[in-house]
C-alpha positions as CSV (number, residue, x, y, z in Angstrom):
1,M,17.2,119.5,-32.2
2,K,19.4,117.5,-34.6
3,P,21.7,114.9,-33.0
4,I,25.4,115.9,-32.7
5,K,27.5,113.9,-35.1
6,L,30.8,112.4,-34.1
7,L,33.3,110.8,-36.4
8,T,35.7,108.2,-34.9
9,I,38.8,107.5,-37.0
10,D,40.7,104.5,-35.4
11,D,41.9,101.2,-36.8
12,D,41.1,99.4,-33.5
13,P,37.5,98.1,-33.8
14,H,37.3,97.6,-30.0
15,V,38.1,101.3,-29.5
16,C,35.5,102.3,-32.1
17,E,32.8,100.1,-30.5
18,L,33.6,101.4,-27.0
19,I,33.3,105.0,-28.2
20,R,30.1,104.2,-30.1
21,L,28.5,102.5,-27.0
22,Y,29.1,105.5,-24.7
23,A,28.5,108.2,-27.3
24,E,25.1,106.8,-28.3
25,R,24.1,106.7,-24.7
26,E,24.8,110.5,-24.7
27,G,22.6,110.9,-27.7
28,F,25.3,111.4,-30.2
29,E,25.2,110.1,-33.8
30,V,28.4,108.1,-34.5
31,T,30.1,107.2,-37.7
32,E,33.4,105.3,-38.0
33,A,36.4,105.0,-40.3
34,N,39.3,102.5,-39.8
35,D,42.0,104.1,-41.8
36,G,43.2,107.7,-42.3
37,L,42.3,108.1,-46.0
38,E,38.8,106.8,-45.4
39,G,38.5,109.0,-42.3
40,L,39.5,112.2,-44.2
41,E,37.0,111.4,-47.0
42,M,34.2,110.9,-44.3
43,A,35.2,114.1,-42.7
44,Y,34.4,115.9,-46.0
45,D,31.3,113.9,-46.8
46,A,29.6,113.6,-43.4
47,R,30.6,117.0,-42.0
48,P,30.7,115.8,-38.4
49,D,30.4,118.2,-35.4
50,L,33.5,116.6,-33.8
51,V,36.2,114.2,-34.9
52,I,38.0,111.7,-32.6
53,L,41.2,110.9,-34.3
54,D,43.9,108.3,-33.7
55,I,47.5,109.1,-34.6
56,M,48.7,105.7,-35.7
57,L,46.5,104.8,-38.7
58,P,47.0,102.8,-41.9
59,E,47.0,104.6,-45.3
60,M,47.4,108.0,-43.8
61,D,48.5,108.9,-40.2
62,G,46.5,111.1,-37.9
63,W,48.7,114.1,-38.3
64,T,48.1,114.2,-42.0
65,V,44.4,113.7,-41.5
66,C,44.3,116.5,-39.1
67,E,46.1,118.8,-41.5
68,G,43.7,117.8,-44.2
69,I,40.7,118.6,-42.1
70,R,42.2,121.9,-40.9
71,K,42.7,123.1,-44.5
72,D,39.0,123.5,-45.0
73,F,37.2,123.1,-41.7
74,A,37.2,124.3,-38.1
75,T,35.7,121.0,-37.0
76,P,36.8,120.2,-33.4
77,I,39.3,117.4,-33.2
78,I,40.2,115.2,-30.2
79,M,43.4,113.3,-30.8
80,L,43.8,109.8,-29.4
81,S,47.3,108.3,-28.9
82,G,49.1,105.5,-27.1
83,K,51.9,108.1,-26.4
84,G,51.7,110.7,-23.7
85,E,55.0,112.6,-24.6
86,S,54.9,116.3,-24.5
87,Y,56.3,116.5,-28.1
88,D,53.2,114.7,-29.5
89,K,50.8,116.9,-27.5
90,L,52.5,120.1,-28.6
91,K,52.5,118.9,-32.2
92,G,48.8,118.2,-32.0
93,F,48.0,121.6,-30.6
94,E,50.2,123.3,-33.2
95,L,48.2,121.5,-35.9
96,G,44.9,122.8,-34.3
97,V,43.8,119.8,-32.2
98,D,41.3,120.8,-29.5
99,D,42.2,118.1,-27.0
100,Y,44.6,115.2,-26.6
101,V,43.7,111.9,-24.9
102,V,46.1,109.1,-24.1
103,K,45.2,105.5,-24.5
104,P,44.0,103.6,-22.5
105,F,41.3,106.1,-21.6
106,D,38.3,106.2,-19.3
107,S,35.2,106.3,-21.5
108,K,33.3,108.6,-19.2
109,E,36.2,111.0,-19.1
110,L,36.3,111.0,-22.9
111,M,32.6,111.8,-23.0
112,A,33.2,114.7,-20.6
113,R,36.0,116.0,-22.7
114,I,33.8,115.8,-25.8
115,R,31.1,117.9,-24.1
116,A,33.8,120.3,-22.9
117,V,35.2,120.8,-26.4
118,L,31.7,121.3,-27.9
119,R,30.9,123.8,-25.2
120,R,34.0,125.8,-26.0
121,T,33.8,125.6,-29.8
122,N,30.1,125.7,-30.5
123,P,27.9,126.4,-27.4
124,S,24.7,126.9,-29.5
125,L,25.2,123.4,-31.0
126,Y,25.4,121.6,-27.6
127,H,23.2,123.8,-25.6
128,D,20.0,124.2,-27.7
129,E,17.7,124.4,-24.7
130,V,17.7,126.0,-21.3
131,V,18.6,123.6,-18.4
132,R,17.2,123.9,-14.9
133,L,19.3,122.7,-12.0
134,D,17.4,123.4,-8.7
135,E,16.9,127.2,-8.5
136,L,19.4,127.8,-11.3
137,L,18.2,128.2,-14.8
138,F,21.1,128.0,-17.3
139,D,20.7,129.3,-20.8
140,M,24.0,128.2,-22.3
141,R,23.2,129.5,-25.8
142,H,23.2,133.1,-24.5
143,L,25.5,132.3,-21.5
144,Q,23.0,133.5,-18.8
145,V,22.0,132.2,-15.4
146,K,18.7,133.1,-13.9
147,V,17.5,132.8,-10.3
148,Q,13.7,133.2,-9.8
149,G,13.5,134.8,-13.2
150,E,16.2,137.4,-12.6
151,N,19.5,137.4,-14.5
152,A,22.1,136.7,-11.8
153,G,24.9,138.6,-13.6
154,F,27.5,135.8,-13.8
155,A,30.4,136.4,-16.1
156,P,30.7,133.9,-19.1
157,K,33.5,131.8,-17.6
158,E,31.8,131.8,-14.2
159,I,28.7,130.4,-15.9
160,E,30.7,127.6,-17.7
161,L,32.5,126.7,-14.4
162,L,29.3,126.7,-12.4
163,Y,27.4,124.7,-15.0
164,F,30.2,122.1,-15.2
165,L,30.3,121.6,-11.4
166,A,26.5,121.7,-11.0
167,T,25.9,119.1,-13.7
168,N,28.5,116.9,-12.0
169,R,27.1,117.3,-8.5
170,N,29.1,115.7,-5.7
171,R,32.0,114.8,-8.0
172,V,35.3,116.3,-6.8
173,F,37.6,118.0,-9.4
174,T,41.1,119.3,-8.9
175,R,42.0,122.8,-10.1
176,Q,43.8,121.4,-13.1
177,Q,40.8,119.3,-14.1
178,L,38.6,122.3,-14.0
179,L,41.1,124.3,-16.0
180,D,41.1,121.5,-18.6
181,Q,37.4,121.1,-18.8
182,V,36.3,124.7,-18.7
183,W,39.2,126.8,-20.0
184,G,40.6,124.2,-22.4
185,F,43.4,121.6,-22.3
186,D,45.9,124.0,-23.9
187,Y,45.3,126.6,-21.3
188,D,48.5,127.2,-19.3
189,R,47.7,130.0,-16.8
190,D,48.0,129.8,-13.0
191,P,45.6,127.1,-11.6
192,R,44.7,129.6,-8.9
193,T,42.6,131.4,-11.4
194,V,40.0,128.7,-10.6
195,D,40.0,129.9,-6.9
196,V,39.2,133.5,-8.0
197,H,36.3,132.4,-10.1
198,I,35.0,130.1,-7.4
199,K,35.1,133.0,-4.9
200,R,33.0,135.2,-7.2
201,I,30.5,132.4,-7.9
202,R,30.1,131.7,-4.2
203,E,29.4,135.4,-3.5
204,K,26.6,135.4,-6.1
205,L,25.1,132.2,-5.0
206,R,24.9,133.5,-1.4
207,F,23.5,136.8,-2.6
208,Y,20.7,135.0,-4.4
209,Q,20.3,132.5,-1.5
210,V,20.8,129.5,-3.8
211,Q,20.6,126.2,-1.8
212,G,23.5,124.5,-3.6
213,S,27.1,125.6,-3.1
214,I,30.6,124.9,-4.3
215,E,32.5,123.1,-1.5
216,T,36.2,123.0,-1.0
217,I,37.7,119.5,-0.5
218,R,40.9,120.2,1.4
219,G,44.0,119.1,-0.4
220,I,42.0,118.0,-3.5
221,G,39.8,120.6,-5.1
222,Y,36.1,121.5,-5.4
223,K,32.7,120.0,-5.8
224,F,29.1,121.3,-6.1
225,G,27.1,120.0,-3.2
226,E,24.8,121.1,-0.4
227,A,24.7,124.7,0.7
228,E,27.4,126.0,3.0
229,P,26.3,126.7,6.6
């Protein structure tokens, strides 16, 4: 499997180094550009699988770079900004940005968002192999979950939600965080849709007598942990 290629376009060398450090630990191949013009040229030359793009850049701002990339490529873009205003986020999404991260950011969260965007935009790129988690065998390329060799009949979004929780075992996520990670950061439906999917997943896990279970953390959200009694 070829490494997934990331392109970071940011004029702050410390941000570039931080992203490189964490991304290479995840197995990504990272290239960098420190101004917008260079970044756009590298997007054409290197053909990255995902671009991490700052807004405030010398030579050419991030909005213009984003428009340039979108003219010819559907490459996923995560926008970085020191601003968290709704106007900037809406502008980013209107230009085709896949996610929007406000500085300063948590590096682990950024890596999680990168994985989430890749899962949504190109599942076969990120999930080239099957992944076994206890009794669950995930085939994310074909969006299937098997238990003891039998296809468990999960719906695609149920599989994505279960996979996200199971690969982050014992971490608690709010409904909004799960919507962001699994449905996408521009998804604006009722957060209670998470509850409906969780209910269906639990029913199937119980039916197949899977040991792990999605637990409700009252007043906060959900986590994948030990089996419910």
